[in-house]
ROKE-155996 format. One record per residue (C-alpha): residue in one letter; x, y, z. Coordinates in steps of 0.001 Angstrom, whole numbers, padded with zeros to 6 digits. Layout:
REM ROKE-155996
{node 'A',{X,Y,Z}}
...
This chain:
REM ROKE-155996
{node 'M',{020553,-085691,013660}}
{node 'D',{021810,-083143,016163}}
{node 'Y',{023979,-081690,013440}}
{node 'Y',{020986,-080970,011167}}
{node 'R',{018987,-079593,014030}}
{node 'E',{021785,-077168,014903}}
{node 'L',{022165,-076251,011235}}
{node 'Y',{018438,-075614,010990}}
{node 'N',{018424,-073451,014103}}
{node 'N',{021349,-071458,012803}}
{node 'L',{019647,-070904,009485}}
{node 'K',{016401,-069984,011255}}
{node 'N',{018194,-067428,013459}}
{node 'E',{019997,-065963,010428}}
{node 'Y',{016689,-065733,008556}}
{node 'E',{014973,-063977,011488}}
{node 'I',{017881,-061576,011799}}
{node 'Y',{017693,-060880,008078}}
{node 'Q',{013921,-060615,008206}}
{node 'N',{014071,-058144,011092}}
{node 'Y',{016804,-056186,009312}}
{node 'T',{014727,-056134,006074}}
{node 'E',{011531,-055122,007788}}
{node 'K',{013457,-052357,009622}}
{node 'K',{014875,-051113,006345}}
{node 'I',{011450,-051294,004655}}
{node 'Q',{009983,-049272,007481}}
{node 'Q',{012812,-046761,007161}}
{node 'V',{012094,-046448,003448}}
{node 'I',{008363,-046061,004152}}
{node 'N',{009076,-043352,006712}}
{node 'R',{011416,-041633,004306}}
{node 'N',{008738,-041795,001593}}
{node 'I',{006172,-040376,003982}}
{node 'K',{008543,-037587,004904}}
{node 'L',{009360,-037023,001227}}
{node 'E',{005690,-036827,000398}}
{node 'K',{005160,-034341,003236}}
{node 'D',{008110,-032300,001992}}
{node 'M',{006742,-032434,-001514}}
{node 'D',{003368,-031302,-000269}}
{node 'V',{004984,-028413,001592}}
{node 'L',{007053,-027518,-001489}}
{node 'S',{003988,-027731,-003731}}
{node 'N',{002062,-025445,-001385}}
{node 'I',{004928,-023000,-001251}}
{node 'V',{005165,-022912,-005085}}
{node 'Q',{001411,-022471,-005415}}
{node 'I',{001389,-019668,-002811}}
{node 'S',{004365,-018013,-004581}}
{node 'Q',{002454,-018119,-007895}}
{node 'Y',{-000682,-016796,-006150}}
{node 'I',{001205,-013960,-004519}}
{node 'N',{002861,-012963,-007784}}
{node 'S',{-000553,-012953,-009522}}
{node 'Y',{-002045,-010575,-006926}}
{node 'I',{001001,-008407,-006205}}
{node 'R',{-000964,-005276,-007085}}
{node 'D',{-003893,-006116,-004845}}
{node 'K',{-004085,-003873,-001778}}
{node 'N',{-005578,-006760,000170}}
{node 'L',{-002634,-009109,-000579}}
{node 'V',{-001467,-009467,003022}}
{node 'S',{-004993,-010395,004175}}
{node 'M',{-005180,-012935,001374}}
{node 'I',{-001871,-014480,002453}}
{node 'N',{-003108,-014641,006053}}
{node 'D',{-006199,-016540,004951}}
{node 'M',{-003968,-018951,003003}}
{node 'I',{-001862,-019601,006111}}
{node 'I',{-004999,-020573,008005}}
{node 'G',{-006183,-022760,005149}}
{node 'V',{-002956,-024566,004295}}
{node 'L',{-001565,-024989,007848}}
{node 'G',{-004981,-025691,009290}}
{node 'V',{-004237,-023457,012278}}
{node 'K',{-007000,-021902,014314}}
{node 'H',{-005856,-018287,014176}}
{node 'S',{-003184,-016268,012329}}
{node 'S',{-001956,-012705,012405}}
{node 'I',{000547,-010828,010187}}
{node 'Y',{002308,-007746,011533}}
{node 'T',{004455,-005281,009527}}
{node 'M',{006768,-002554,010677}}
{node 'N',{005412,000992,010518}}
{node 'L',{007517,003860,011874}}
{node 'G',{009599,001508,013917}}
{node 'K',{006610,-000277,015475}}
{node 'L',{004950,-003599,014600}}
{node 'E',{001290,-003144,013609}}
{node 'I',{-001317,-005736,012564}}
{node 'R',{-001822,-005782,008769}}
{node 'A',{-004080,-008852,008726}}
{node 'S',{-005598,-011154,011307}}
{node 'S',{-008399,-013583,012003}}
{node 'P',{-010764,-011637,014273}}
{node 'E',{-010277,-013768,017375}}
{node 'A',{-006468,-013579,017175}}
{node 'C',{-006579,-009806,017675}}
{node 'K',{-008092,-010321,021073}}
{node 'M',{-005516,-012811,022412}}
{node 'E',{-002872,-011436,024752}}
{node 'L',{000688,-012552,024148}}
{node 'T',{002395,-014422,026939}}
{node 'E',{005618,-013012,028380}}
{node 'D',{007693,-015515,026336}}
{node 'E',{005702,-014858,023152}}
{node 'R',{006036,-011059,023533}}
{node 'K',{009792,-011278,024089}}
{node 'N',{010335,-013290,020894}}
{node 'F',{007850,-011125,019049}}
{node 'E',{009574,-007846,019961}}
{node 'E',{013055,-009200,019284}}
{node 'G',{012073,-010847,015995}}
{node 'I',{012980,-014433,017029}}
{node 'E',{011139,-017486,015702}}
{node 'Y',{009608,-019956,018159}}
{node 'I',{007279,-022892,018669}}
{node 'F',{005552,-023394,021997}}
{node 'N',{003589,-026645,022481}}
{node 'S',{001649,-027788,025513}}
{node 'S',{000187,-031159,026517}}
{node 'T',{-002740,-029297,028114}}
{node 'Y',{-003150,-025772,026753}}
{node 'L',{-001259,-022463,026532}}
{node 'K',{-004259,-020139,026666}}
{node 'I',{-007965,-019948,025917}}
{node 'C',{-009262,-017818,023045}}
{node 'P',{-011409,-015094,024688}}
{node 'S',{-013879,-015032,021800}}
{node 'C',{-014499,-018676,020843}}
{node 'K',{-013275,-020171,024157}}
{node 'T',{-011096,-022678,022239}}
{node 'K',{-008148,-024178,024112}}
{node 'I',{-004940,-023160,022308}}
{node 'K',{-002332,-025900,022618}}
{node 'S',{000444,-024368,020458}}
{node 'S',{001781,-021050,019320}}
{node 'M',{004316,-020323,016612}}
{node 'G',{006009,-017028,015721}}
{node 'M',{008020,-016270,012616}}
{node 'P',{009878,-013038,011781}}
{node 'I',{009547,-011539,008316}}
{node 'K',{012962,-010431,007114}}
{node 'L',{014126,-008783,003943}}
{node 'R',{017890,-009196,003472}}
{node 'D',{018317,-009531,007278}}
{node 'K',{016174,-006412,007901}}
{node 'F',{013343,-007147,010349}}
{node 'I',{010157,-005838,008675}}
{node 'G',{007351,-007920,010204}}
{node 'Y',{006156,-010951,012141}}
{node 'I',{003661,-013833,011833}}
{node 'I',{001958,-015470,014810}}
{node 'V',{-000232,-018581,014461}}
{node 'Y',{-002203,-020552,017062}}
{node 'H',{-003459,-024131,016913}}
{node 'T',{-005626,-026516,018915}}
{node 'I',{-003025,-029305,018365}}
{node 'N',{000762,-029318,018640}}
{node 'L',{002656,-027782,015739}}
{node 'T',{005547,-029586,014121}}
{node 'E',{008937,-028849,012539}}
{node 'E',{007317,-029185,009071}}
{node 'N',{004918,-026394,010123}}
{node 'R',{007907,-024235,011089}}
{node 'I',{009618,-024836,007730}}
{node 'F',{006421,-023952,005876}}
{node 'L',{005811,-020776,007851}}
{node 'R',{009454,-019731,007397}}
{node 'S',{008989,-020084,003616}}
{node 'I',{005745,-018069,003766}}
{node 'S',{007547,-015309,005677}}
{node 'N',{010132,-015128,002890}}
{node 'Q',{007337,-014896,000319}}
{node 'I',{005675,-012107,002281}}
{node 'A',{008935,-010207,002474}}
{node 'I',{009394,-010420,-001294}}
{node 'A',{005732,-009494,-001847}}
{node 'L',{005969,-006435,000409}}
{node 'E',{009090,-005285,-001386}}
{node 'N',{007534,-005847,-004814}}
{node 'S',{004354,-004143,-003678}}
{node 'I',{006321,-001083,-002499}}
{node 'L',{008305,-000976,-005789}}
{node 'Y',{005060,-001312,-007796}}
{node 'M',{003420,001499,-005865}}
{node 'E',{006551,003693,-006349}}
{node 'L',{006552,003009,-010081}}
{node 'S',{002773,003582,-010239}}
{node 'N',{003155,006927,-008434}}
{node 'M',{006020,007943,-010768}}
{node 'A',{003670,007392,-013682}}
{node 'K',{000882,009416,-012064}}
{node 'K',{002627,012212,-010165}}
{node 'D',{004850,015145,-010863}}
{node 'P',{008248,014281,-009242}}
{node 'L',{008809,017866,-007916}}
{node 'M',{005390,018778,-006500}}
{node 'G',{004013,015339,-005669}}
{node 'I',{000656,016149,-007311}}
{node 'Y',{-000781,014490,-010427}}
{node 'N',{000925,015103,-013762}}
{node 'R',{-000943,016365,-016836}}
{node 'K',{-001357,012953,-018441}}
{node 'Y',{-002851,011287,-015335}}
{node 'F',{-005021,014323,-014643}}
{node 'F',{-006788,013842,-017973}}
{node 'Q',{-007071,010093,-017432}}
{node 'K',{-008581,010478,-013957}}
{node 'V',{-010937,013329,-014813}}
{node 'E',{-012140,011698,-018053}}
{node 'E',{-012854,008423,-016241}}
{node 'F',{-014794,010356,-013580}}
{node 'L',{-016843,012292,-016155}}
{node 'E',{-017600,009079,-018007}}
{node 'K',{-019371,007814,-014918}}
{node 'E',{-020884,011182,-013879}}
{node 'K',{-022029,012516,-017225}}
{node 'D',{-024411,015209,-015900}}
{node 'I',{-022365,016567,-013007}}
{node 'D',{-021580,020288,-012747}}
{node 'Y',{-017879,021022,-012442}}
{node 'G',{-015361,023829,-012678}}
{node 'I',{-011822,024219,-013947}}
{node 'V',{-009250,026501,-012342}}
{node 'M',{-006114,027395,-014360}}
{node 'L',{-003355,028951,-012273}}
{node 'D',{-000161,030488,-013593}}
{node 'L',{002594,032151,-011499}}
{node 'D',{003335,035745,-012464}}
{node 'N',{006832,036564,-013738}}
{node 'F',{008104,033059,-012960}}
{node 'K',{010956,033319,-015476}}
{node 'K',{012213,036421,-013690}}
{node 'I',{012040,034507,-010354}}
{node 'N',{014234,031728,-011817}}
{node 'D',{016630,034162,-013403}}
{node 'T',{016964,036254,-010211}}
{node 'F',{017068,033609,-007541}}
{node 'G',{017886,030382,-009415}}
{node 'H',{015932,027279,-010336}}
{node 'Q',{016172,025722,-006844}}
{node 'Y',{014268,028669,-005435}}
{node 'G',{011838,028463,-008344}}
{node 'D',{011196,024783,-007381}}
{node 'E',{010566,025822,-003790}}
{node 'V',{008066,028430,-005057}}
{node 'L',{006136,025811,-006987}}
{node 'K',{006006,023494,-004013}}
{node 'A',{004872,026294,-001687}}
{node 'V',{002115,027370,-004066}}
{node 'G',{001008,023746,-004445}}
{node 'R',{000586,023460,-000675}}
{node 'V',{-001547,026629,-000615}}
{node 'V',{-003805,025269,-003353}}
{node 'I',{-004221,021903,-001588}}
{node 'K',{-005014,023644,001667}}
{node 'N',{-007872,025740,000168}}
{node 'A',{-009265,023375,-002437}}
{node 'L',{-012419,021338,-001935}}
{node 'K',{-011664,017824,-000770}}
{node 'T',{-013283,016530,-003975}}
{node 'S',{-010869,018443,-006195}}
{node 'I',{-008366,016895,-008574}}
{node 'F',{-005139,018878,-008680}}
{node 'A',{-002313,018596,-011215}}
{node 'R',{000718,020319,-012712}}
{node 'Y',{-000428,021252,-016199}}
{node 'G',{003035,022279,-017405}}
{node 'G',{005893,024482,-016238}}
{node 'E',{004471,026917,-013677}}
{node 'E',{000892,026321,-014757}}
{node 'L',{-001389,024341,-012447}}
{node 'I',{-004888,022984,-013040}}
{node 'L',{-007694,022197,-010626}}
{node 'F',{-010843,020188,-011368}}
{node 'V',{-013638,020977,-008834}}
{node 'Y',{-017024,019392,-008354}}
{node 'D',{-019555,018721,-005611}}
{node 'F',{-019788,022359,-004617}}
{node 'K',{-022794,024308,-003281}}
{node 'N',{-022612,027065,-005850}}
{node 'K',{-020174,028900,-008097}}
{node 'E',{-019630,031641,-005555}}
{node 'E',{-018264,029069,-003042}}
{node 'V',{-015672,028000,-005600}}
{node 'Y',{-014763,031552,-006500}}
{node 'N',{-014285,032482,-002857}}
{node 'R',{-011918,029539,-002311}}
{node 'V',{-009922,030452,-005412}}
{node 'E',{-009702,034058,-004358}}
{node 'T',{-008470,032892,-000890}}
{node 'M',{-005757,030856,-002651}}
{node 'R',{-004688,033944,-004620}}
{node 'K',{-004457,036083,-001499}}
{node 'E',{-002523,033465,000467}}
{node 'I',{-000070,033036,-002378}}
{node 'Q',{000407,036818,-002517}}
{node 'D',{000936,037147,001234}}
{node 'K',{003176,034096,001669}}
{node 'D',{006858,034563,002362}}
{node 'I',{008789,031841,000506}}
{node 'T',{012204,031130,001987}}
{node 'L',{015133,029030,000766}}
{node 'G',{018355,029544,002605}}
{node 'D',{019128,033266,002620}}
{node 'I',{016549,033976,-000088}}
{node 'K',{013173,035279,001010}}
{node 'S',{010586,036688,-001402}}
{node 'T',{006910,036660,-002386}}
{node 'V',{005114,035699,-005561}}
{node 'T',{001725,036297,-007116}}
{node 'A',{-000503,034198,-009344}}
{node 'S',{-003130,034808,-011991}}
{node 'L',{-006122,032452,-012211}}
{node 'G',{-008922,031674,-014614}}
{node 'L',{-012126,030027,-013485}}
{node 'A',{-014664,028416,-015808}}
{node 'F',{-017646,026131,-015266}}
{node 'S',{-019449,023484,-017251}}
{node 'S',{-023030,024135,-018289}}
{node 'N',{-026044,022241,-019531}}
{node 'E',{-025067,023367,-023019}}
{node 'N',{-021415,022337,-022779}}
{node 'R',{-019800,019740,-020518}}
{node 'K',{-016821,018904,-022687}}
{node 'L',{-013665,018891,-020624}}
{node 'L',{-011350,020385,-023250}}
{node 'D',{-013834,023206,-023923}}
{node 'I',{-014014,024153,-020241}}
{node 'I',{-010191,023981,-019911}}
{node 'N',{-009777,026212,-022952}}
{node 'K',{-012319,028635,-021506}}
{node 'A',{-010472,028731,-018151}}
{node 'D',{-007216,029177,-020013}}
{node 'M',{-008582,032195,-021911}}
{node 'L',{-009769,033716,-018606}}
{node 'L',{-006315,033099,-017107}}
{node 'Y',{-004666,035097,-019896}}
{node 'K',{-007302,037787,-019471}}
{node 'A',{-006196,038017,-015843}}
{node 'K',{-002605,038370,-017031}}
{node 'H',{-003554,041050,-019555}}
{node 'N',{-005539,043008,-016971}}
{node 'G',{-002582,043418,-014556}}
{node 'K',{-001952,039934,-013138}}
{node 'N',{-002437,038732,-009506}}
{node 'R',{-006204,038315,-009929}}
{node 'V',{-008967,035767,-010518}}
{node 'V',{-011073,036156,-013644}}
{node 'C',{-014322,034191,-014074}}
{node 'E',{-016564,033751,-017043}}
{node 'E',{-018538,036967,-017780}}
{node 'K',{-022009,035536,-017137}}
{node 'F',{-021016,034426,-013643}}
{node 'I',{-019490,037868,-012873}}
{node 'E',{-022742,039580,-013848}}
{node 'E',{-024844,037189,-011779}}
{node 'T',{-022817,037432,-008589}}
{node 'N',{-021309,040913,-008825}}
{node 'I',{-018147,039509,-007288}}
{node 'L',{-015771,041461,-009508}}
């Protein structure tokens, strides 16, 4: 009998050991599944955010939208995204209360050196000055593009943040870095399509697109067209070289921008010919006076490149729309005819439409 009792006890002990081992393994599997589910959730969120970012890469409010997503997905109380501008970190997007919170000494050190961190407290790290919420945790994450430090993310929470939160925020910082790079590339490509590469002003194609879109909305607005052509520009290129000719074009462009109405649309029409669309002016005389000032400043300006120093002149034609005719091409053609009249009459002058000249006695 004792033999069977001992055998029974041995079997019972072995069963309990096996049962404990099995339960332990089952719990480990459960924990792994829970972790896997969390990781899958994080990965799913990262994929969704990546798709979202790519869909809105052209949106100027993209960084603010990403900041809102960080708050929504992480569930944090506050979030701020900083980007580098002229060697200094500046806020690009933030929840309002986060802007008012002072960084602790440790936070600031990591922030300025671009080091990631998590600070958790059993009580609280700070109190939000706006909503008076007790902040128990703070996490900072640098935004890097190919090891170049270009920004920083700081989030605050009312509960402790975890390693999963850190992994998620690190992935978001990578997405922001790619988004910022793509956004910059998109803007560069967009500007290349719109602007003259030498002068940095609109090109002819985009000028027509922008002005025609404007006139489609403002059908009854009065406007003027200024056509400007540099005098003897071929001779300038032949005498001093094309590099100096390029410098002349840029210098003249700066003079026009300086004296034009802020509402003007300025473009390189072709070669040395420039075009200016003007609107929202008090009267025609105001426009003429500005154009005449441009001409005088161009005439009086010394343009220097290396050892070369010279002056140039320009001829200009100025035409206005009327109640009878507001067609853009017609007004441009009219201004172009007046420009060539200025050339024919001796160059270095502004010629306006005859009716305006008679009314104002300017010329």
